[in-house]
N, C-alpha and C positions, 0 to 999 in steps of 0.2 A: 231436473228442471235445466236446460242450457241456460247459463249466462250469458244477458246481452254484451254488445258492445257499447263504450262510453261513448254518445254522439259528439263529435266536433273534438276526438281526442286525438293531438299531434303525432308526431314520430317522438320517440324517447330522446330527450336531450334537448328538443325544442321547445320554447317558451310557448304555453298555450295561454288561452284566455282566461280574465279572472273569472274565479268560480262564481262571483255574483252575476255573470253576464248572463246566467241561464235564468235568473227571475227579473233583473232588471238590465235588458241588452242595452239600452240609449244610456242609461245612467251609468252602467260598469265600462261603456266604451270611453265617456266624457272622463269619467275617474282616471281611466287609464290613460289616455292623451295627456289629460293635467298632470299627472306624476311624472311623466316622462320630460315635460316640459318645465317641470319645478327648478329645474338645476340653471334653465335659461332666465328666469322670472328674477326679480329683484329680492335681495335678502329681507327688505322689509315686508314684500307682501306673503313671504313664506312663514316670518314669524309671526305675523299678524294672523295669519292661517292657523299657525300652532296654538296661539294665545287665544284664539276665539274656540278651538278645540277642546283646550283646557278648560276653559271658562264653563262650556257647556257639559261637559264631563262632571264637573265639581258640582255645578247647579243641578243636574238630574240627580246625581247621589245623595244629595241632600234632600232633594224634593220627595227622593224614593223612601228616604230614611223617615220622613215626617209622615207619608202616606202610610208607611208600615205601621208607625206609632199609633197614628188614629184608627187603624182598622183592629189594632190588637187591642186597644183600650175599647173601642165599640164591643168586639167579642167578649173580653173579660167581663165587660158590663151585663150583657146577655147571658153569658154562662152564670154569673153569680146570681142574678135574678131568676133565672129558670130552674137555679137548682134550689132556691130558698121558695120557689113557688110548687114544684111538683116533687122533690125528694122530702121525705120524711126527718124527723130531726134525727141525727145520729152520724155514725162516723163515715158513711157515704156522702152525706150531704158536707159534712165538715171538710172530707178530702176534695171535693170538687170545688168549695168556696177556696180552698187554700190554693187550689191549681188556678181558679181567675185572680186570685191576689197576686201569684208569683208571674200571671201571665201580663198582668197591669205592671208590675214591677220591671218588668224585662221591657214594656212598652215607654214605662218613663225613661229608663237608662237610654233607649235608643233615639227618644225624643231629644234627651239632655246632651248627647254625643253630637246629634245632627245640629243642635243650636251652637255647641261649642264650635264645634269645624266650621260652620257657617258664620261664624264671628270671626273666626282666626283668619280664615282664607277667603270670605267672601269680599274683605275690603280691600284685598290685593288686586283682585280683577285683574290680574295678569295683564298688564299696561300694552297696548295694541301698539306695534310700532306705526308710526306715521311718516310720509314722505317728507322729505325735506322740501318746504314751500319757497323757502327763501324770503320770510317775512323779517 
């Protein structure tokens, strides 16, 4: 099979378009234009954008950890219940219920770490820079 050429590929050494432009052309072009104009904007605006991005990243990571913990707890409860309901007493049922308890312990650890990180960094909130209003 003959490989096809990459569409919109420029000459070697010439900056091309942003890779995400293939999926979201309008948004990629806007982001590309904004990133080129950042040096012309105020420092407060750039710091506010960086602070907002840091806040969102931290918030999403903590939310993801809590979601993972909830799913792992639900799965471990179902695994334990189905093992007790369907498997006869013996080493196989003991192994499956032990695996369910281990999974529950992992979920507890993930949730407690998410709470710890949320409490530690959530209050900081990476203060947004505000323009001087002359108040």
